[in-house]
N, C-alpha and C positions, 0 to 999 in steps of 0.2 A: 504493500500500500504506500502510495506517495503522499506524504503528509508535509504540509508547509506550515511554518510558524509565523504568526503575525505579531509584531510588537509595535504598537503605536507609541510614539515618543514625542512628548512636549518639548518645546524649546527649553533648554536648561535654565534660561533666565526666568521662565514663567512657571517652573515646577516647584513643588513643595512649598506653596505659599503658607500652608498651615503651620510650617515650622519657623515662620519669620519672627516669632517672638523669642526664639532661642538660638537661631542660626542667622548668620549674615547671608547676603546674596551669594557671595563666593562659596561659602560653606554649602549652601543648598545646591549650587551648580555642581560642586565637587561630589556631593552625595548622590545626586541624580546620575551623574556620569559613572561613578563607581558601581552603583547598583546595576545599572544597565549592562556595563561591560562584564561584571561578574555573572549575571544571568546568561549572557551570550556565551561565556566560557562553558557553563554547564550544558547548555543546549547543543553547542557544537560537538561536545564529547558524546552526546547521546546517539545511539544507533538507530533511533526511531524516526528522526526527522530527515527529510530529503533536502530541505532548504529553509533558511531562516531569513525573514524579511523584516527590516526595520523601516517603518513608515514615518517620515518626519521631515521637517524643514531645518532641523538642527545640523549645522555644518560640522560640528565637532565629532560627529559619528565617524567621520573619516579618520580620526586619530586613534581609533580602536586598534589594538595590536594585531588582532586577528581579522582585520577588515576584509581581507580576501576570502574569508570563509562565510561571510554573510552577504545578503543582498540589501542594498540601500535604495528604497523607493522614495525618491525625493518629492515632497509636497511643495508645490509652488505657492500655495496659500494655506493658511491654517484654518481649517473648517471644522474642528472638533474631532472627537474620538470616533464617532460613527463613520465619518467620511474617511478617516485614516484606515480603519478596519476594512471598510468596503473596498478601498483602493487595493489593499493587500489581498482581499478575497478574490476580487476580479482578476488580479495578476495570476494567482494560483489556478483559478478556473481556466484561464486562457492557456496556461502551461500544462493543462491536463492532469492536475492533481486530484487525488481521490478525496482528500480531507484537509481541513485546516484547523489549527488550534491558536486561539488568541491568548496571549500571556502579557501581563503588564510588565513594565520595566522597573518595578519597585517591590518585588517579592524576593529579597536576597537570601531567604532560607531555602529556596528550591534546590533540590539535589537529585542525583541520578536514581537513587532508590525510589524516590517519589515517582519519577517518570516510569520506572519499571512497573510499579503498582498501577499507575494510570493506564499504561498500554496493555495490561492484562484485561482491562475492561473494554477495549476498543472493539474486539470482534463481535461483542454482544450488544453494542449500543450505537445508535445513530448520533446521539448528542451526549456529551459529558460536560457537566457544569460544576464549578466551584464558586460558592459565594464568598464575598469578603467577610471579615470577622463580624462586622455589624449587619451583614446581610443586605446592605444597601447598594452593593456593587457586585460585579461579576469579575472574579479574579482568574478564571480559566473558562474557555468556551471551545470545546471540540465539536466540530460539525462534519458529518460525512453523509452526503457530499457537502461541499462548502456552503451551498446556498439552501440547505434543507430548512433553515429558519432564517429570519431576518436578523439584522444587527440593531440593538437598541441600548446604547450605553449612557442614556440620560439618567435622571433620578430613578432610583429603585430598579436598576437594570436587571438585577438577579430575578426579581419577580416578573418583570416584563418578558424575559427570556423563558422563564418557566411557563408563563401563560401561552406563549407561542408553541412550546413543546406539547403542552396538554391539548391545545386546540387541534393539533395534527396527530395526536395520539402516538407520539414517537417513542421508540425504545430509548430510554435514557438512564443516566446514573448521576446522582448528586454526590460528588466526590468531596467529602469533608476532611480535607487534609490541612493541618495547621500551617505547614510550611508554605502552602499556597495561599491560604486565607489571610496570613499575616503580612499585610503590606505596610511599608514605612511611610506613614502619611501624617500622623499626629505626634506631638511631643512625647506622649506616653508610650508610643510604639517603639521608641529608640531603646529604652531599657529592656523591654521584652525581647526584642530582636537581638540586641547586643549580647544578651546572656546565652542565646542559642547559636549564635553565628560562629562558624569556623573561620580560620584564617582566610582573608580575602582583602581586596581593595577596600570594601565597605567596612570590614572589621577594623582595619588599620585607621580608617578615617574616624570611626566612632570612638576609638580610643583617644584620638586627639580631641574630640569634642568633650569627652569626659574630663 
C-alpha cells in the first residue's frame, strides 16, 4: 500500500502563539522548527510511508538536514489548515497513492513503536483517527482512499470528522495513543512532554527553557 504523509506547517513566526506568555518569538520559532524536524526524522525511518509531504509557505523547511528525503509542497498563500491538507491530499491522489495520513508538526512524543501499532490497524479500517488530548482537534487522520471523507480542521475537528465517518458508515478505529494526543500547544504541555521526551532537538531546547 502506498501511503503518503501530510504535515501542514504554519509559518514559524505565526506558530505557538499560546506560548507567548512564557516564550519569546525566537524561542517559539526554534521550538516549532525543532519539533517538526524531529517528527520528520521519525517518519523517514518508518517502513510504512512511501513519501512525506510538508505543506507550507515557510522557507526554513529547506534547512532541514534530511530535506532530500521529504517533499516540500510550497503554498503561495496561507489559507488555513484545511487548504494545506487538501493540497497534500490532491498531490497524493494524483500520484496514485492508496492512502494518506495527516500528522501535525507539534507531537514530539511520536515514535516508531506507535507507528507499528497504528499500521496493525490499517488492513481492517478505512479511517483511523486520533483526537487531541482535549478532544477539540484531530491529531492523526488516516484515510484510505485519501478522499473517503472530507477535511475539516476548524473548531471541534475531531467530532466533525467522526460525524463524516458515521454518516458513511465507514470501518474505522479511534486510536487513543498519548504520544499522538499530546501536542505542545499550551504552557502546561511543556512539563508533561519534557518528562516523557527522549533525546532530540526538542528535548535539548526544552532544557534551555527550563
